[in-house]
Biopython code that builds the backbone (N, CA, C, O; Angstrom):
import numpy as np
from Bio.PDB.StructureBuilder import StructureBuilder

atoms = [
    (1, "MET", "N", (96.274, 103.325, 92.073)),
    (1, "MET", "CA", (94.905, 103.622, 92.414)),
    (1, "MET", "C", (94.867, 104.665, 93.511)),
    (1, "MET", "O", (95.767, 104.760, 94.345)),
    (2, "LYS", "N", (93.796, 105.447, 93.485)),
    (2, "LYS", "CA", (93.622, 106.447, 94.527)),
    (2, "LYS", "C", (93.352, 105.755, 95.848)),
    (2, "LYS", "O", (92.812, 104.650, 95.890)),
    (3, "SER", "N", (93.737, 106.424, 96.928)),
    (3, "SER", "CA", (93.500, 105.843, 98.245)),
    (3, "SER", "C", (92.017, 105.931, 98.605)),
    (3, "SER", "O", (91.278, 106.750, 98.059)),
    (4, "ILE", "N", (91.600, 105.074, 99.529)),
    (4, "ILE", "CA", (90.225, 105.070, 100.014)),
    (4, "ILE", "C", (90.107, 106.158, 101.076)),
    (4, "ILE", "O", (90.862, 106.166, 102.049)),
    (5, "LEU", "N", (89.177, 107.060, 100.892)),
    (5, "LEU", "CA", (88.957, 108.142, 101.851)),
    (5, "LEU", "C", (87.913, 107.722, 102.874)),
    (5, "LEU", "O", (87.064, 106.875, 102.595)),
    (6, "ASP", "N", (87.978, 108.320, 104.059)),
    (6, "ASP", "CA", (86.995, 108.022, 105.100)),
    (6, "ASP", "C", (85.570, 108.209, 104.595)),
    (6, "ASP", "O", (84.678, 107.452, 104.975)),
    (7, "ALA", "N", (85.347, 109.201, 103.748)),
    (7, "ALA", "CA", (83.997, 109.481, 103.229)),
    (7, "ALA", "C", (83.445, 108.317, 102.417)),
    (7, "ALA", "O", (82.229, 108.137, 102.350)),
    (8, "HIS", "N", (84.318, 107.525, 101.800)),
    (8, "HIS", "CA", (83.866, 106.401, 100.975)),
    (8, "HIS", "C", (83.205, 105.305, 101.809)),
    (8, "HIS", "O", (82.396, 104.538, 101.288)),
    (9, "VAL", "N", (83.538, 105.224, 103.089)),
    (9, "VAL", "CA", (83.003, 104.170, 103.963)),
    (9, "VAL", "C", (82.541, 104.758, 105.299)),
    (9, "VAL", "O", (82.610, 104.090, 106.331)),
    (10, "ALA", "N", (82.076, 105.997, 105.277)),
    (10, "ALA", "CA", (81.742, 106.715, 106.504)),
    (10, "ALA", "C", (80.476, 106.227, 107.187)),
    (10, "ALA", "O", (80.301, 106.458, 108.383)),
    (11, "GLU", "N", (79.593, 105.561, 106.462)),
    (11, "GLU", "CA", (78.319, 105.117, 107.020)),
    (11, "GLU", "C", (78.062, 103.668, 106.635)),
    (11, "GLU", "O", (78.602, 103.182, 105.641)),
    (12, "PRO", "N", (77.224, 102.965, 107.432)),
    (12, "PRO", "CA", (76.820, 101.622, 107.021)),
    (12, "PRO", "C", (76.135, 101.689, 105.653)),
    (12, "PRO", "O", (75.342, 102.595, 105.395)),
    (13, "GLY", "N", (76.436, 100.752, 104.806)),
    (13, "GLY", "CA", (75.846, 100.716, 103.475)),
    (13, "GLY", "C", (76.744, 101.263, 102.388)),
    (13, "GLY", "O", (76.451, 101.094, 101.205)),
    (14, "LEU", "N", (77.843, 101.923, 102.765)),
    (14, "LEU", "CA", (78.808, 102.416, 101.783)),
    (14, "LEU", "C", (79.969, 101.439, 101.700)),
    (14, "LEU", "O", (80.412, 100.909, 102.719)),
    (15, "ALA", "N", (80.461, 101.199, 100.493)),
    (15, "ALA", "CA", (81.543, 100.234, 100.336)),
    (15, "ALA", "C", (82.444, 100.611, 99.170)),
    (15, "ALA", "O", (82.021, 101.290, 98.234)),
    (16, "VAL", "N", (83.678, 100.166, 99.240)),
    (16, "VAL", "CA", (84.611, 100.233, 98.127)),
    (16, "VAL", "C", (84.771, 98.801, 97.636)),
    (16, "VAL", "O", (85.098, 97.904, 98.412)),
    (17, "VAL", "N", (84.540, 98.594, 96.349)),
    (17, "VAL", "CA", (84.604, 97.257, 95.767)),
    (17, "VAL", "C", (85.825, 97.181, 94.858)),
    (17, "VAL", "O", (85.984, 98.000, 93.953)),
    (18, "ALA", "N", (86.672, 96.209, 95.098)),
    (18, "ALA", "CA", (87.855, 96.002, 94.266)),
    (18, "ALA", "C", (87.715, 94.654, 93.559)),
    (18, "ALA", "O", (87.436, 93.634, 94.190)),
    (19, "ILE", "N", (87.912, 94.667, 92.255)),
    (19, "ILE", "CA", (87.786, 93.449, 91.453)),
    (19, "ILE", "C", (89.127, 93.170, 90.789)),
    (19, "ILE", "O", (89.766, 94.073, 90.249)),
    (20, "ALA", "N", (89.535, 91.935, 90.836)),
    (20, "ALA", "CA", (90.698, 91.475, 90.072)),
    (20, "ALA", "C", (90.172, 90.447, 89.089)),
    (20, "ALA", "O", (89.467, 89.518, 89.483)),
    (21, "ALA", "N", (90.506, 90.600, 87.808)),
    (21, "ALA", "CA", (89.992, 89.698, 86.779)),
    (21, "ALA", "C", (91.042, 89.498, 85.694)),
    (21, "ALA", "O", (92.041, 90.215, 85.631)),
    (22, "ALA", "N", (90.798, 88.518, 84.852)),
    (22, "ALA", "CA", (91.739, 88.218, 83.783)),
    (22, "ALA", "C", (91.696, 89.261, 82.669)),
    (22, "ALA", "O", (92.702, 89.496, 81.999)),
    (23, "ASP", "N", (90.511, 89.898, 82.465)),
    (23, "ASP", "CA", (90.391, 90.847, 81.362)),
    (23, "ASP", "C", (89.357, 91.929, 81.680)),
    (23, "ASP", "O", (88.588, 91.811, 82.633)),
    (24, "ASP", "N", (89.355, 92.978, 80.867)),
    (24, "ASP", "CA", (88.441, 94.096, 81.062)),
    (24, "ASP", "C", (86.984, 93.668, 80.994)),
    (24, "ASP", "O", (86.174, 94.091, 81.818)),
    (25, "ALA", "N", (86.643, 92.832, 80.018)),
    (25, "ALA", "CA", (85.246, 92.428, 79.827)),
    (25, "ALA", "C", (84.690, 91.739, 81.074)),
    (25, "ALA", "O", (83.546, 91.989, 81.456)),
    (26, "THR", "N", (85.467, 90.896, 81.697)),
    (26, "THR", "CA", (85.016, 90.193, 82.903)),
    (26, "THR", "C", (84.808, 91.167, 84.053)),
    (26, "THR", "O", (83.775, 91.124, 84.722)),
    (27, "ALA", "N", (85.767, 92.036, 84.288)),
    (27, "ALA", "CA", (85.668, 92.998, 85.387)),
    (27, "ALA", "C", (84.474, 93.924, 85.197)),
    (27, "ALA", "O", (83.742, 94.194, 86.150)),
    (28, "LEU", "N", (84.268, 94.415, 83.974)),
    (28, "LEU", "CA", (83.156, 95.326, 83.710)),
    (28, "LEU", "C", (81.808, 94.609, 83.796)),
    (28, "LEU", "O", (80.812, 95.219, 84.185)),
    (29, "ALA", "N", (81.763, 93.334, 83.442)),
    (29, "ALA", "CA", (80.524, 92.561, 83.574)),
    (29, "ALA", "C", (80.151, 92.383, 85.040)),
    (29, "ALA", "O", (78.973, 92.453, 85.393)),
    (30, "ILE", "N", (81.130, 92.156, 85.884)),
    (30, "ILE", "CA", (80.872, 92.031, 87.325)),
    (30, "ILE", "C", (80.390, 93.360, 87.887)),
    (30, "ILE", "O", (79.458, 93.401, 88.690)),
    (31, "GLU", "N", (81.028, 94.445, 87.464)),
    (31, "GLU", "CA", (80.579, 95.761, 87.915)),
    (31, "GLU", "C", (79.121, 95.999, 87.511)),
    (31, "GLU", "O", (78.334, 96.519, 88.301)),
    (32, "GLN", "N", (78.766, 95.622, 86.294)),
    (32, "GLN", "CA", (77.391, 95.812, 85.821)),
    (32, "GLN", "C", (76.400, 94.992, 86.645)),
    (32, "GLN", "O", (75.317, 95.479, 86.967)),
    (33, "LEU", "N", (76.753, 93.766, 86.985)),
    (33, "LEU", "CA", (75.877, 92.939, 87.825)),
    (33, "LEU", "C", (75.627, 93.595, 89.182)),
    (33, "LEU", "O", (74.497, 93.611, 89.670)),
    (34, "LEU", "N", (76.673, 94.130, 89.783)),
    (34, "LEU", "CA", (76.520, 94.803, 91.070)),
    (34, "LEU", "C", (75.724, 96.100, 90.932)),
    (34, "LEU", "O", (74.971, 96.461, 91.837)),
    (35, "ALA", "N", (75.880, 96.797, 89.821)),
    (35, "ALA", "CA", (75.156, 98.049, 89.602)),
    (35, "ALA", "C", (73.653, 97.819, 89.494)),
    (35, "ALA", "O", (72.869, 98.732, 89.754)),
    (36, "GLU", "N", (73.246, 96.621, 89.116)),
    (36, "GLU", "CA", (71.824, 96.314, 88.996)),
    (36, "GLU", "C", (71.136, 96.184, 90.354)),
    (36, "GLU", "O", (69.915, 96.315, 90.444)),
    (37, "CYS", "N", (71.909, 95.927, 91.410)),
    (37, "CYS", "CA", (71.291, 95.749, 92.730)),
    (37, "CYS", "C", (71.591, 96.883, 93.702)),
    (37, "CYS", "O", (71.008, 96.924, 94.785)),
    (38, "CYS", "N", (72.474, 97.793, 93.352)),
    (38, "CYS", "CA", (72.769, 98.924, 94.242)),
    (38, "CYS", "C", (73.289, 100.094, 93.411)),
    (38, "CYS", "O", (73.635, 99.935, 92.241)),
    (39, "THR", "N", (73.337, 101.249, 94.025)),
    (39, "THR", "CA", (73.871, 102.434, 93.365)),
    (39, "THR", "C", (75.392, 102.346, 93.377)),
    (39, "THR", "O", (75.997, 102.112, 94.423)),
    (40, "THR", "N", (76.000, 102.532, 92.229)),
    (40, "THR", "CA", (77.459, 102.489, 92.164)),
    (40, "THR", "C", (77.986, 103.730, 91.456)),
    (40, "THR", "O", (77.303, 104.318, 90.617)),
    (41, "ALA", "N", (79.187, 104.113, 91.797)),
    (41, "ALA", "CA", (79.909, 105.137, 91.051)),
    (41, "ALA", "C", (80.642, 104.389, 89.954)),
    (41, "ALA", "O", (81.568, 103.628, 90.235)),
    (42, "HIS", "N", (80.245, 104.593, 88.722)),
    (42, "HIS", "CA", (80.776, 103.845, 87.589)),
    (42, "HIS", "C", (82.285, 104.012, 87.459)),
    (42, "HIS", "O", (82.811, 105.125, 87.495)),
    (43, "ALA", "N", (82.960, 102.893, 87.308)),
    (43, "ALA", "CA", (84.403, 102.910, 87.060)),
    (43, "ALA", "C", (84.607, 103.062, 85.557)),
    (43, "ALA", "O", (84.045, 102.293, 84.776)),
    (44, "ASP", "N", (85.392, 104.031, 85.151)),
    (44, "ASP", "CA", (85.546, 104.287, 83.719)),
    (44, "ASP", "C", (86.750, 103.600, 83.088)),
    (44, "ASP", "O", (86.900, 103.600, 81.866)),
    (45, "ARG", "N", (87.599, 103.020, 83.912)),
    (45, "ARG", "CA", (88.751, 102.319, 83.332)),
    (45, "ARG", "C", (89.304, 101.293, 84.311)),
    (45, "ARG", "O", (89.114, 101.389, 85.523)),
    (46, "THR", "N", (89.984, 100.319, 83.751)),
    (46, "THR", "CA", (90.667, 99.319, 84.557)),
    (46, "THR", "C", (92.140, 99.708, 84.639)),
    (46, "THR", "O", (92.612, 100.547, 83.872)),
    (47, "THR", "N", (92.855, 99.097, 85.567)),
    (47, "THR", "CA", (94.290, 99.332, 85.671)),
    (47, "THR", "C", (95.014, 97.996, 85.571)),
    (47, "THR", "O", (94.472, 96.942, 85.905)),
    (48, "ARG", "N", (96.226, 98.073, 85.113)),
    (48, "ARG", "CA", (97.072, 96.888, 84.971)),
    (48, "ARG", "C", (98.393, 97.185, 85.659)),
    (48, "ARG", "O", (99.045, 98.186, 85.361)),
    (49, "ASP", "N", (98.785, 96.318, 86.574)),
    (49, "ASP", "CA", (100.060, 96.483, 87.262)),
    (49, "ASP", "C", (101.149, 95.780, 86.456)),
    (49, "ASP", "O", (101.040, 94.581, 86.200)),
    (50, "PRO", "N", (102.194, 96.500, 86.052)),
    (50, "PRO", "CA", (103.265, 95.879, 85.279)),
    (50, "PRO", "C", (103.834, 94.652, 85.997)),
    (50, "PRO", "O", (104.125, 94.692, 87.193)),
    (51, "GLY", "N", (103.980, 93.584, 85.256)),
    (51, "GLY", "CA", (104.543, 92.362, 85.813)),
    (51, "GLY", "C", (103.551, 91.489, 86.567)),
    (51, "GLY", "O", (103.894, 90.378, 86.971)),
    (52, "GLU", "N", (102.324, 91.972, 86.764)),
    (52, "GLU", "CA", (101.293, 91.216, 87.473)),
    (52, "GLU", "C", (100.238, 90.732, 86.473)),
    (52, "GLU", "O", (99.927, 91.432, 85.510)),
    (53, "PRO", "N", (99.692, 89.541, 86.700)),
    (53, "PRO", "CA", (98.672, 89.049, 85.776)),
    (53, "PRO", "C", (97.329, 89.759, 85.988)),
    (53, "PRO", "O", (97.030, 90.212, 87.093)),
    (54, "GLY", "N", (96.535, 89.851, 84.941)),
    (54, "GLY", "CA", (95.177, 90.364, 85.038)),
    (54, "GLY", "C", (95.089, 91.869, 85.189)),
    (54, "GLY", "O", (96.075, 92.594, 85.056)),
    (55, "ILE", "N", (93.869, 92.314, 85.473)),
    (55, "ILE", "CA", (93.592, 93.736, 85.619)),
    (55, "ILE", "C", (92.893, 93.989, 86.949)),
    (55, "ILE", "O", (92.468, 93.053, 87.626)),
    (56, "ARG", "N", (92.778, 95.251, 87.312)),
    (56, "ARG", "CA", (92.110, 95.654, 88.550)),
    (56, "ARG", "C", (91.056, 96.703, 88.204)),
    (56, "ARG", "O", (91.231, 97.508, 87.290)),
    (57, "LEU", "N", (89.965, 96.672, 88.955)),
    (57, "LEU", "CA", (88.894, 97.648, 88.800)),
    (57, "LEU", "C", (88.372, 97.965, 90.185)),
    (57, "LEU", "O", (88.116, 97.056, 90.975)),
    (58, "ARG", "N", (88.210, 99.244, 90.488)),
    (58, "ARG", "CA", (87.695, 99.616, 91.804)),
    (58, "ARG", "C", (86.602, 100.660, 91.619)),
    (58, "ARG", "O", (86.725, 101.576, 90.806)),
    (59, "PHE", "N", (85.519, 100.499, 92.402)),
    (59, "PHE", "CA", (84.438, 101.474, 92.351)),
    (59, "PHE", "C", (83.761, 101.522, 93.705)),
    (59, "PHE", "O", (84.035, 100.706, 94.586)),
    (60, "PHE", "N", (82.877, 102.484, 93.856)),
    (60, "PHE", "CA", (82.201, 102.715, 95.128)),
    (60, "PHE", "C", (80.737, 102.298, 95.006)),
    (60, "PHE", "O", (80.097, 102.541, 93.983)),
    (61, "ALA", "N", (80.214, 101.669, 96.055)),
    (61, "ALA", "CA", (78.831, 101.207, 96.062)),
    (61, "ALA", "C", (78.083, 101.783, 97.253)),
    (61, "ALA", "O", (78.641, 101.956, 98.336)),
    (62, "ASP", "N", (76.809, 102.075, 97.030)),
    (62, "ASP", "CA", (75.933, 102.604, 98.064)),
    (62, "ASP", "C", (74.740, 101.676, 98.174)),
    (62, "ASP", "O", (73.885, 101.663, 97.289)),
    (63, "LEU", "N", (74.666, 100.897, 99.248)),
    (63, "LEU", "CA", (73.588, 99.932, 99.438)),
    (63, "LEU", "C", (72.395, 100.515, 100.193)),
    (63, "LEU", "O", (71.393, 99.833, 100.408)),
    (64, "ARG", "N", (72.513, 101.781, 100.593)),
    (64, "ARG", "CA", (71.430, 102.388, 101.385)),
    (64, "ARG", "C", (70.170, 102.571, 100.588)),
    (64, "ARG", "O", (69.174, 103.068, 101.114)),
]
sb = StructureBuilder()
sb.init_structure("model")
sb.init_model(0)
sb.init_chain("A")
sb.init_seg("    ")
for serial, (resi, resn, name, xyz) in enumerate(atoms, 1):
    if name == "N":
        sb.init_residue(resn, " ", resi, " ")
    sb.init_atom(name, np.array(xyz, "f"), 0.0, 1.0, " ", f" {name:<3s}", serial, name[0])
structure = sb.get_structure()
């Protein structure tokens, strides 16, 4: 995954959200729930770490 840049969390109301889930459908459903209450930068894919269970999804949220 790309590193978190200072700009991603430079002001109150900005956040980086990391989700760990058993499958893509679960992670994307959680992202959709959060997108309904705040502005998010849509995550277009999940990642899987070899040898580790589940998947990872990271996106940026703006609560301002």
